[in-house]
N, C-alpha and C positions, 0 to 999 in steps of 0.2 A: 503493500499500500504506499502509497507514494505523496508528500507534505500536502499537494494540494487536494486531493480525495479525502486524506482527514480532517483537510478545515472542512471541505462540504460537510462531508459527518458531522463533524461537531456543528457547526452551525444548525443543520438541521435537526439535530440532536437536542439542542437547545430549543430551538422553537418550538418540537414537539414534546420538549418535558413541561416546557412554559404552559403551552396550550392542554397539556394532562393537567398542572395543576391548577390553573387557574378555572380550567371547567369541574373539578373536582374539589374543589377549595381543600385540596390535600396534598400530599408529597407526590411529587412523580414516583412512576415505577419503572424500571429498566426495559420489563416484557412489554408494558404498556405503550412506550417509546418507540420499541424496536419493531415492533408489528408493523405500525402505517408511516415508518420511515422506510422502510426497507420496501411497502407497497406503493409509494409515491416516486421511488429513486429504484427502478431496478438493475440500472448497473452498479446497486451496492450489493447486490446480490451475492456477486461470486466472490467477495470477500466477508461473505456472511459469519466466518467464524470468529472474523476479527472485529466485525463493528458492536458485538457486546462488549468489548473489553474499551473500544472510544467512547463509548456513549455514558460507560456508568460513571466516571468522574465528571461527566456533565450532568448528569444527572443529579450528583452527588453535590454541585454547585447549586443549582437549581435550588434545591430543596435547602440548604441554608438561608435562605431569601425569605422573608414572612412575605404574607400574601399581599403588600401594596407593593412588594419589592418585586416579584414577578410582574404585578398585573403592570407597571410600570415597565418593566424589561422586555416584557411579551409585547408594549407599546412600541418597543424601540425596532424590535425585532422582528415583528409580521403583526404590524396594526391593522391590518385588513381582518385576519384571522381574530385580533379580539375582538373588532365591532363586530365581525359575525356573531362572535358567542354574546356580546352585551344583545345585538338586535332576537338572538334566538329566547332569549330570556326574558323577552317581553311580546314574542310573536303568542299567536293560539297555540296548543299543544297538540291540537288533532293534523296529523299528516294526510288522514285521507277526506278526500272532498264528502260535502254532505248528500244523502239519499237524496233524489229529485223526488218532491210533492209529499213528502212524507205527511205533511198535516191534514194532509184527504184521506187519511187510512186511522182507523181507531187505534191500530197498534201495525207497527212494523216486522213482519214476519217472512224470514231468509230461511233457504234451505245449502244444506251441502249435498252434493249427488255424486259418492267416490264411487266408482266401477271395482267391487272387491277383487281384482286379478290379480293383486300380490300388496304386498306392503308400500309403504307410503314413498318414494323418494323425496328430496328439498322443495321439486317444485309444486309437490301438491299440499304444502305447507302453507301456502300462499291464500287459498280460499280458506281454511277453517281462521287463520290470522286475522284475515281481512272482515270476514260473516260474523264472528266472534267481537271485534271491536267492535262492529253498528249494530249488533246485538246490546255491548256495554252504552254505547250512547245513546240510543234509545228506549233501553228498558224495553227489548223487541224478543221476538223470540225465534227460536233455533231449531230446523228439522235435521236430520240426517237421514236422507233416503239412498238406500244402497238400490245403485241403476244394475242391478245382475238380472239382463231377461235376455244377456245373450250368451247363450251353454256352448258356445261353441269357437269365435273368433275370440271374443274376450273373456274366456273362462273363466269363473270365478275361481278363487281359490279360497277354499275353507278358513285358512287361516286369518286370512284376511279381512274376515269382518272383525275379531275381537283386537288384531293387529290395530287398524284402523281405527277404532274407537280408543286403544288406548292412545294412540297420537292425538288426538283431537284431545284427550286429558290433557296430557303431555307438554300440548300448546298450549293450557289454561283456560279451556272452555268444557262444557257440557250440553252436548244437545236436550233441548228440552222434550223430543222424541223421535224415536229411532225404529225407522221400517225397513222391512227387503222388498223393492219391486216384486219378488217371484213370491211372496205370497200374498201379493194384488191381484193373481192374475183373473179371479174372476170377476172385481170389476171393472180392468179391462175390457174384457169380454164384453160384461153389458154396455159400454161405452160406445164398444163398436158395434155393436148391433143396435145402438139408440142412433148411430150416427148415418147408419145404413137405413134406417127407418126415414133419418132424415133427406136422403137422398144424397148423402155425402160424401159414399164408399160403394165401390164395385168389387167382387170378386174378379181377377186375370190370371189365364194359362198362361201366355205371350211368356214363350222365350226370354229370356233376360235379355240376352244382344237385339231380337229381333224388337221388343219392346224398345227400346234404346233408342233405334233408328227411325222408328216411329215418334217417338219424342222429342228427338232433336228434329225432326221434321216440324213440329207442331202438328201431328195426323193422331186421334185416337186410334184407339187399338178396335179390332171388334167386339171387346167384350162390354166398352165404356156404355152401352145404352142399356145395356141389361138391366132386367125391372128387379127392384129390392126386394121382392117376395123370394126369387132364386137367387140372389144372392147370399140371400139369410142362409138360406140350406147349403148353400157352397160356403159359409161361414160356419156353421155348425157342425160340417164336414170337417173341414179344418180344426176344428175345434175338438171332435170328436178323434184324429189322426189319422183321419181315410185318407189323405195326402200324401205322398214325399217330401222330403227336401226337395223346392225347385218348382215344383209340379203347380203349385196357384200362390198367390199371394192377395190381402187387401188392398186396394188403395184407396185414397183417398183422392176425391174427383176436385179436381182446382180449378186451373186455367188452361188448359191443353195448347192454349197460343201464347202464355205466358212468356214476357221478354226474356228468363230467366229459366234455362231447361230443368233446371233441379227443382224446381219449384212446380214443375207438370206431373199432376197425378202421382205426389211420390208414394212407397209403401207403407203401409200402416203393419202388417202383420205380414208372416213369412212361417215355413215349415222346418223346423230344424231336427233332423232323427236322433242328433248326439243329446242325450238325457243329460239333465241340468245336475251338477254335483251334489247340489243339497237335496237330499232323501223327500224333504215336503215338497217339490217341485217336480222331481223325476218323473214322474208322468205326462207333465205337459210336451207337446208337439207342437203348436202352434203358439209364438212366442211374436208380443208387442217389438216394433222397434223402437229404437230411443226417442223417437222428436213427437212420438203417440205417447208412450207411457210417461216419459217427463211432461206432455204437454197436458195430461189428464192428471198428474198428481199434483201438479203446481195449482191446479183451480180448485182440485179438492181440499187440500192443504190452507188453503187461504195466502198462497206468497203473495208476499207483494213486490218483492224487489228481487229478481233476479239477476247475478253475476255469470257470463260467460265470458269464453274466449273468442277473438276479432274472428279468428276462422270456425265461428258457428252461426256467424250473424243470418245464416240463411233457417237455421232451426226456427227462428221466432219467426221468421215468415212463413214458413210451415204453419208449425203451429195455429199462427193467425186464421189461417181457413180452420181448422179447426173451432178455432174459439167461436170464429163467423156463425158455424153452422149452430152450436149449442147457446148463442147469442151470450159469451161469457165476457169478461174484460181483461185484458190481456194485462200482465206484470208489468211493473216500469223494467225496463232492459238496461243494463251496464255491462259494456265489452271490452276487454283489455287484452292487452298483449302477452307475448308467451316469457315468462322470467326465463332470463339463460344467465348460466354457471359455465365458467372456465377452468376454476379451479381445480377438477379433476381431470384424470385422464379416460372414467369410465363414465360413458353417456349416460344420460338424466333419462333414461328409460327402464319402464318394470322388465317390459320383455328380455333386454338386454341385461340389466345387473341379474334378474333370472335364468337366463341361459348360464351367465358366468358364472355365476353358484354350481349351478347342477354339473359345469365341467370342471368345476375344482379351483377356478383361476382366484374365485374370493371366498373367503370362508363361511359367508353366510351375509345377510342384509344388514347385519353391524358391525362387518369388516372398516375399518378407518378408513381402507381404499374407497370405498361405496360410499356415493351422493345420496344417500338416506338418512331418514329422519332417526331409524334405530341406529345408525352410526355417530350421530352427532351426540344423538342421548349418551351411545357408550362411553363419548369421547367425553361427558361432563358439562357440554351444552345445555343450562336450562332451558326448556320449552318456550320462556317469556322472551329469551336474546332472538329466538326465531322469529318469533311473534312482532315483535317492535322493527325487525329489519324487513320483514315483509312486508309491515303497516307500511313504512317509509317510500315504498314504492310505490305507493298510491294505484290509480283504475286509470294510468294510461293507456289510452288505443294502442302503442307503441310497443315494441318488445322493448323490455327493460332487463338490463345486467343486474347482475344480485351480486355485491364483492362480499365475500366471505368476511373479509376484516368487518364489515358493520355489523354481521354475526357476532366475531369474535369480541368488539369493542363492548355489542350490549352485553353480552356476557361477563367480561369481566368487571362491569360497573358492575354485577349483582355477587359476583362472587371475591374481586380482588381481596375486600375489606376481611373476611371470614377464614382466608385461605394462608394456611401456614407455608411458611420459604423450606425449602431443602436443597441439598446440592446435590447432584447426578454430574459424574464425569464420565465423558466416551472416550475411548481408545485412550484410556490413563499410563500415564508415564509416571512411574514410584520415581519416588526423590526422598532420601533419608533428612530428617529436620535435626539441625544439629544448634542447640545452647536454647531454644524454644520452651515454652509452656507445653506440659504434657496436654493440657483440651483445650480447644478450640469454644468459643462460646458467639455464635453467631445469632443474635437475636430469632425468636418463633417467627414474628413479622415487624418489620423495620418501625408502624405506625403506632405499634402496641406496645409498650415494653412492658407494661403489665402483663402480656402474657410470656415472659422471662424469656429464654435463652435455651439453646440446644447444648446440647454436655458431646464435643463429638474428638473423641482420641485421636491422639500426632504422636504419642511418642515411638511407635513404630515406623514414622513415616507416612507421606501423603499420596495419593495421587490425584495430579493435574493434566489436564486436555494438553493435548504436544504443541497446540499454538500457542500456549501459557506459559512455556517453559523459555524463559529469556535466558540472551548471551549469557555467557560467563563473564561474572562480574557486573552485570545488571541485576535491579531487583523487581519484585512483583510483591504485593499486599494478599496475603491469604484471608481471602473475608472473614471477621470474625477471630482472627488469629493473631495476625501483625505482619510487619514488614520481616521478609527474607531476601537474602543476595545471593544468586543463584552461585556457587563456588565447589569447585572440584568435586562436580556431577551431585552434590547436597544442596541443600537451601540451608544456609547457616541465617540464625534470628539475628536481627540488628537492632531491633527495640525503639528504632524511631516512630514517631507519633503521626497520627493522620494527617500532619501537614506535608508529610512528604507525597501524599494520594493530590491534594488540591494544591500543593505549591509545584511537586518536582514530578507531576504527571508520572506518578507509578501505578501502573495498572492492577487492579482491583481484581481478583482469581478465585472460580470457587475451586471447591479439592474436598475431598474423602479421604479417609484413614489408608492406609497400605494393607493394613491386616485386618480390623474387624469393619471391613464395609460390607455393602448387601449386592447381591448380583440383581441388575432389575436390564428387564426388557423393556421396550417404550413402543408402542406400537402407534404408527403416524401414519396420516395418508399419503406418504412416499414410501413407508415400508417400515418393516421392524430395523430398532436401535439398540444394542446391547451394551450395555453400560456398568458402573459402579456408582452406588449412593451410598449417602451417610447410612450409619447403622440404624436411626431411629425410623424409618423408612419401614419398617416390619413391624412397628405399632400400629402401623393407620390402618384404620379397617374398609376392607372392600367399601366401593361408594365415593368416599373420602377425597375430597382433593389436595395436591398440593401443587404449589409452585416454586418449580426446579430454576433455580436462579439462574439467568444470562441463556435459560431454554426455554422457561415457558410453563403452563398452566398442564394441568395433567390427572388423571382420573384413576384411584388405585383400584385394580382391575379383582386381585385376587394373589395370594401369596401360593408358594410352591413348594414347601423346603426350604431351602436357603437361598431362594429368588424370587423376585415381586414384577408384575406382569401390571403393567402402568397402560394406560390410554392417554396419546398425546392431546389436548385439547387446542391450544392455540397459543403464539408469543402471548 
């Protein structure tokens, strides 16, 4: 690292440390600074092992300032960012826009409509996060309706029902009612028959390609004008399973010359030979398509506001024909773009993730390399942090990029104050320590002296990371222990005060005992990392969080003999 790059890192570190300290009115934290620092400056990443050592003394200098001093310094270093912080305090805390026409309804009623073909990836969290926040804002009502009426193409996964409900709870919400569409088949049949009686549907046995050609040319198929009685008889035969897949469908009669071919006489019911995996629905063969099923249910459950993807604009138009036939009022509709995340090598797709698990390339839905809700949860990310980040995306019709750093920042706000600190050394280099104390005593938490100190033995020597070993004759400060000079392949205790860090830029480094350390495997989105932790890590219970200093937050997963397994959360 050359001097120019070091100066840039120090400048950016000071800015982010000041922002962190002023925003939270507390001391800055190295981990909270390194994350956004690296995110905003990609060219720093190749020096990732050195950056924390440059950042640490900068953070310590910032923490020596009082609140007023930090604000004055931030005004010099980054006046625009200080102004943004001040304006945030003055603005409405609603990231989401108001729902349209809420005053026209006695109660805001919204729904989640998951397809239970597998547990959720991260993108799925947006709907419960936003609908849940609207429910809270308007003291509304929320339905979770499993749209599971496709037993073939998007075949339901029996374990996904509970997994999705568990994910909704983890994100911080509880539906007022939960239904499975596959339990409501008789309701859909009843409304199909009523639609037929209204002259709004007909049975069609045209081969799919033949009908497609006619539709695209704006021409009616020969079945379009059959009478309602015949249509009723043939639909009942569909319900009784007298037709095979592809042999007969029920179409909604719309406008065969409509300017949008996708709206012309669309299919409401089709035959599927594959049995539904739920035993309660296993006998059905005549299944509604989503636009019919969802349109009927939204009315029957009194849904007032629907949020759906911008690519589903035609759904509202198709369902509009149904609502016209039944003389129903259509809900308010908001369309939004897709959420995009580029932080993972694995595609954010249920089928892709499922295939990788089946092939053994991922350990499961909670593999840290998988972009899933289960993965974030096992890594120690709080559900509310995901909800905050998703809500901040708003409801734009454009595709939006979700930066994982926004989830990490929201999670850091939740856990930083309560999380103990610990040391983890990767690829440790052993060095005997000459002349120093037998024990190091770094604080359990730098902002809470009342929590005491960790006692870490050092009489048998220490392990430090390779990049933290200074050249012969140079010093480092072993955090919680003191200054040592690298001499004759050993660390010789020198006894100077902390001013050598502040005034002489002696690097502060973490360490663990060479003898009584604890083996630790850290599971990360980039793969597993092996290292050695301080011995006290064995005293933490599974699911507790720690912050490995200069590395990041992690969730203790389990202890296996003399080894601990932890899952990396974020910097």
